[in-house]
N, C-alpha and C positions, 0 to 999 in steps of 0.2 A: 556464649550465644544461647539465646532462648530457643527451646525446642520448637515452638510454634512458628517462629519467623520463616523458615523455609516453606512451610505449608501455606502461610499467608501470601508470600511472594509468588509461590507456584500457582495458587488459586487466582491471584490477580492477573498473572500472565496468561493463565489458561482461559480465563473468561473475558479478558479485555485486551484489545489491541489498539492502543492510542485512544481515540475518541469513539471507536467502534466497539460495541459490546458484542461478545460472542467468542466461540472457540476460534483460535488462530487458523487461518486458511491452510497453513502448512500441515496442520494435524487433522483437518477434517477428512481428508481422503483415507488416512490411516485408521481413523475411528470408524468410518463407514465400512472399510475393508474388514476390520476385526468383527464388526457386527454381522456383516453378510456371511463371513466364514463360519461364525458360530451358529447361525440359524440351522443349516443342514445337520450339524453335529447334534444339536439339542433335539431336533426332530428324529434323528436316527436313534438316539438314546431312548426317547419316549416310546417310539414305535417298536423297536427291538425288544425292550423290556416287556412291553405289553404282549407282543407276539410270543416271546419265549414263555412268559408266565401263562398266557392263555392256552398255548398248545400243551405245555407241561401239565397244567391243571386238568385238561381233558384226558390226557393219557392216564394220569394217576387216579382220577376219579371214575373213569369209565372202563379203561382197558386193563391196567396192571394192578389196581388197588394200591394201597400204601405199602403193604407187605403181602407176600405169598408164602404159604406153607405147603410143601409137597412131601408126602410120606412115601418112602421107598417100598414098603410092603403092601401098599394100595389096599387099605381096609375097606369094608363095606360102607354103604351109604349111611346106615344107622350109626355106625361107629364114628364116621366123619361128622355127622350132625351133632353127636354128643360132644365130640372134641371142640367143635365150633362154639357150642354153648358154654363150655368151660373157658374157652379163650375170651369170650365176651366179658367174663367176670374179672379179667386181669385189669389192674388199674392202668388207665391210659388208652385202652382199646374201646372204640365206640361200636364197631360192628364186625361180625365174622360171618361170611357166607361160603357155603360149599358150591363149587362150580366145576363143570366139566367142559372142556373145549377141544376142538380138533378141526382139521381141514377137511372140507368136503366140496362137492359141486352142487350148484343150484340150477335147476332147469325149469324154465317157464316157456311153454310152447317150443319154439325153435331157438330160444336164447339160452345160453349157458355161461356160467361164471364161477370162478373159484372163490371161496369165501371161508372165513373162520367162523365156525358155528360155536356159539357159547350157550351152554345149557345152565340156566340160572334159576334161582328161587323166584317164585311169583311175587314175593314180598319185597324184593330188592328195591324196586322203584319207589315204594311207599316208605320204606324204613331208612334208606340211605340218602340223606340230604345232599351229599356231594354228587352222587349219581343223578339225582333228580334235578340238580341245578343245571347240568350241562346236557342232559338227555331230554330233548324236546320232541314231543309227538307232533308231527306235521299233519298226519291224517290218521283217522281211526283212533285207537286207544292202546294204552299199555295193558295188553290182555294176553296172558299165556294160559288161560283156562281153556277147556275143550270147546266152548262155544264163543266164536268171535262176535264182535259188534255187528258186522255186516256179513251176510251170507249170500253169495250168488248161487242160487239154487240149482243152476244147471250143472254144478260140480257134483251133485248128489245122485248121479246116474250110475248105471251099470252095476259095478260090484257093491256099491253102497246100498243100492236098492235091494240087492239079493240078501243082504245081511239084516234087513229090518223086519220087525214084526208087522202084522197086518195093520194094527192101529197106528203105528208110526208111518206106514205107507199112506194111509188115508190122510194123515196130517200133512205129509210132504206134498201130496197131490193138491191139497187145498191151497197151497201157496205157490205151486209150480205148474205152469201150463205149457207143456212141451210142444203143443201144436201151434201155439200162438206167439210165444215170445221166449227166447232162450237166454236172456240176460236179466231175469227177474231177480231183484235183491230184496232181502228181508232184514229188517233191523231187529236186533235182539230185544230192544225195549218195546217192540210192537207185539211180542208174543207173550203168552201167559206163563206162569210158573210151571204149569203142567206141560205146556208146549216146550218150554226150555229144557225140562227134564227129558222129554222125548228126543230133542235135538242132541242133548248131551250123550244119551245112550247110542244114538245113531253114529255120532262122531267117534265114540269109544269103540264101537264094534268095527267101524271102518278103519280104525287106527289112524284117524286124521287128527292133527293138532294144529295149534296156532303158531305163527312165526312173526317176528318183528324184523323189518329190513331197513337198512340205512337208505336215505333218500337217493344218494348217488348209485347205490346198488340197484334199487328199484327202477330208477330211470334207465339203467343199462339193460336190465331184464325186460323193461317195458311192461311192468306189472303194477297192480294197484290193490287197494283194499278189497278183500273178498275173493281175490283170485286164488286158485289152487296151483301150487307148484310142487316140485319134487326135490328132495335132498338126496344126492347120490354120494354115499360113502363107500370106501373100498377096504378090503382086507386081503392079506396074503394067505392063500390056501393051497398047499402043495405046489408051491412055486408059481401059482397062478393068482392073478388079481381078480377078486370076486366083488362085484358091485352090489350094494344094498340100496334099495329105493324106498323112500317114505314120503307120504303125502302130507302137505301142510297148507293151511289157509292163511293168507296175509291178514293179520288183525291190526297192524299198525306200521306206519312208516315214520322213522325218526330222523332227527338231524342233531349232530353235536356241534355244528358250526365249523367243523374241520373235515373236509371231504376225504382226506387220507384215512380217516377212521370210518366214515360213513360208507365208503365203497367196498369195505372188506369184512364188515361185521353183520351177522344175523343172530338173533336170539330165539331160542326155543325153550320150552319147559325143561327143568332139570330131569324130570322123570323120563322124558323122551330120549335123553342122552344115552342111556344104557343100551337101547335097541338100535339107535342110529349110528353112534360112533363106536367102533371096535376098541376094546380096552388097550391094545398095544399101539393103536394109532392116535390115542387121545391123551389128554393131560387132565388130571383131577387135582384140584387145589382147594385150599381154604383161603379165600381173599379177606384181608384184614384192613380195616380203616381205623386210624389212630387219631389222637387229638392234634398232634403236631408232626405232620409227615416230613417237614423240612428240617426240624431241629432234633427230634428224638427217635428217629428211625433205628439207629444202632442200639440205643438203650432198650427200646421195645423188642428188638431182635433178640437180645440177651434174655429178657424176661420170658419171651415165648419159648426159647430154647430150654430154659429151666423148667417150664411147665411140661414140655414134651418129654423131657427126661423123667420127670415125676410120674407121668402117665405111661412110662416105659416105651415111648417111641424114640428109640435110640438112633435110628437112621432117617434123617430128614434133611430137607433143604429149606432155608428161610431166606428169601430174596427181598430186598427193599426195592421200591420203585426206581431208585437211582441205579441199582445193579441191573435192572431189566432194561432201562432206557439210557444207559450211560453213553453209548455211541451217539445217539441222536441228540442228547442233551449237550454233549461236548461239541457236536457239529454246530448247534445253535450258538453256543458261546464263542466258538472260533469265528463264525461268520460275523457276529457282533464285534468281536475284537478287531477283525480286519477292517470293517467299515469305520469303526471309531478311529483306528490308526490312520486311515486315509484322510479322514476329516481333520484329525489333529495336525497332519502335515500341512493341510491347507491353512489352518489357523496360524501355524508357525510362520508360514510365508507371509500371511497378512500382517501378523504382529511385528515381524522384522522390518516392515515398512516404516515403523515408528523411528527406526534408526535414521533413515534418510530424511524423514520429516523433521526430526530433532536437529539434524545438521543445518537444514535451511532455517529453522527457528533461531538457532544460536547465531548464525550469520546475520540475521536481521536484528537480533537483540545485542549485537556487539557493543554499540555505543552505550546502551543502558547498563550492560555488564561492567564496562569500563568506569562509568560514573559510580556504580555501587561499590566497586573496588576502591576507587579513589576516596570514597566516604568511609572506608574501613571494613567493607565486607570481605570475609576470608574466602580463599578458593574452595574450602569445604562447604561453605554456605551456598556459593553459586552452584557447585556441582550437585549438592543435595536438592536444591530448588529445581533444577532441570530434570533430575531423576524423578522427583515427585510429579512434575508435569507429564512425564511418560507414564507414571503410575495412574494419574488422572485419565489419561487417554485410554489405558487398558480398562479402567473401571467403567468409563462411559461406553466404550465399544462393547464390553461384556454385558452391560445393562441393556443396551439396544438388542444385541444378539440373543440373549437369554429370554428377554420379554417376547420378542417376535417369534423365536423358536418354540416357546411354550404355547403361544397363541395358535401357531400352526399345528403343533403336535396334538393339542387338546381337541382341535376341530378337524383332525386329519381325515376322518371318514366323510364328513360333509364336503370338505375341499376336494377329495378324490371323486365323489359323486358329481360335484359341480363341474370339475375339469373333464370328466368322462362325458357329461352331457354336452358341454361346449364342443369337445373334440368330435363327438358323433354328429353334431349338427354340421360342423365343417366338412367332415368326411362325406356325409350324405349329400351336402350341397355340391361338393366336388364330383361325386358320382353322377349326380343329376345333370351337371353341366357337360360332362364329357361322355355320358352314355350314348348320345346320338352319333358319336364318332368312334367310340371304342366300347367293346363289350367287356365290362368288368364284373367279376363275381363278387357280390357283396355277401360275405359269409356270416355277417351278424354284427352286433354292436361292438365297438372297441372297448376293451376292458383293461385298465391299468394293472390291477392286481388280480390275477386269475385265482378264484377261490379253490381251484383244484390243488393249489400249492400253498395257499395262505388261508387264514381264517376268513370266514365270510364277513365278519366285522372286526376291525383291528381294535383290540383293547388298548386303552391309554393308561400307562403306569409311569408316574413321575417319581424318579429317584432323586431327592433333593441332595443326597450325598454326592452322587455322580455329577449333578449339575453344578453344585458348589465347587467340586474339585476342578471341573473344566474351567469355570470362571476364575478360580484362584490361579491355575496354571497360565491362563491367558494374561491375567494382570501381571503375574511374575515375569513372563517372557517380555511383555511390553516394557516393564521397568528395567530389565536387563538390557534390552535393546537401546534404551535411552542412556545407558551408562557411559559409553565412549563419547558421544557428543557432549554429554554433561561434563565429563572430565576435561574435554577440550575447552568448554566454556569457563571452567575453573582456572585454566592456565592462561587465559587472556591477560595481557599486560596493559594496564591503563595508559602508560606513557606512549606506547606504540600506537594505540588507537587515537589518542589526542593529537599526536603529530600527523597521523594520516588524515584526520578529518579537520 
C-alpha cells in the first residue's frame, strides 16, 4: 500500500460528500466545538503571559532591582558608594545604586497613609533605562533636588520665614501676597538663577525637601504638585515610640501602570534618609541591574560574592529578584496553571465529540467502505483513512480556534474598552428607565478589570511554543478519539453489507 493513498482518500471524504462540496455535516459540529473551546484558552495564554511578564518587569525594574546586596556591618554612605562603583566594573553588571528604605506614615492635612519610603540617588531616573521605562511622571517632574518645579508659596510661612535672611524675605514677599491670595504658585523656570539660589537656601534652612508620590497614594491623600506634607517615622526610645516629623514638597506624581506599587511607594533624596529613617528601622542596600536578570542571576550572584570577599566584606546577603518575589511569582504561575487546566478540560470534552461524529460518518459511509474492501482495500487502509479524517478535523478546529484566539488576544484592550462602553450604555439606560420608580445609586462606570488589581493596560505576549503545544495536543486528542470508530470501519465485512442493501 502506498503511503499517500489513505491521505488522499481521507481528504476526499473530508472535503466532499457525494455531489456536495464541503466538510461532512457530521464533523462540522465537532470542528466548531474544538475551535470555540480553543479561543478562551489562547486568550488566557496570551493575557496571563502578558500580565505575569508586565507585573514581574515592574517589580524587578522599580522595586527589587535584579539583585540586592545587604551588608551586615552597615558601613557608611561613602564606603557604600565606593563599593557600588566597584560593582559597576564587574562584567555583566549595568548599574549599582545605593538605596535606603523603610516604613513611615505620610500626612497631608487630615489624611494619613502608611507607605514605604525609598531614599534614592537623584541620577537613578536618568541612568537606569529599566527604571525609566516603567516609571512614568504623570504630573510635575522627577526632581529630588531642594527646589521643586512648582512651589505653592503659602507653605513658606511661619518657621520658614523666621529662618530666612532679609534679602530672601524681600524676594519671598515679591511673589507671595498673603492678604490677597493664599494659593499663589511659582514655577521654577520663571525665577532667575539668583532667585533659585535664594530658594535653595530657604529650603535647606527650613529642612524642606522634595518627594515623589505614586498616583494612587496621591489620590488617597488628596494631595498634588507643590503641596507640603509630612513624613512621620518612629523609633523606640526607652520602651517608648518616638515620632520624628519632616516636611516635604510634592515635586512629582508617578505611575508604574500597576496600582499595587503606586499606592505604597514614595521617593525622597538619599541624603534625607539618614535624618528621616532611623537606622534600626530601615534597610540599606546596593541595588544592582544586570544584563540578563532571568538567565544569569545566580552566576552574577557568585561574581558579586567573590568581589565582596576580596573587599573583605565577609558577612553579607545577596538576593536575586526571584528570591525576593518568589511567593508572588509562584502565585501568578499557579493561577495561570489552574486557568489553563480548566480550559484544557473544556477542549478535551469538545475534542471527544469527534468520537460520536466519526461513528455517524462511518455508518453513513458503510456502503462505500464495503465497495472499497471488495476492490481489495485492506482493513488497515480503511482504519488509517478514518483516523486521518479525525486528524483533519483536529487541524481545522485548531486553525479556527488559534486564529480567532490570537485575534482576540492581540486586541484584548480595545475589546475590553468597547465592551465596557456598551455595558455602561445599557446600565445607564436601565437606570434612566427605572429611576422614576426606584431610587438606584449609580456608583460609577462599570469596569471589567479593576486596575487596582490588574495592570492599567494588559500587555500582549504571544508564546508560540505554548500555542503550538496546545494545537498539537488538540490534534492528537482528535486523532485518538477517531481511533475506535475507525477500527470499526476497518472491520466491516463487504458480504454482509451487500446482502443487507
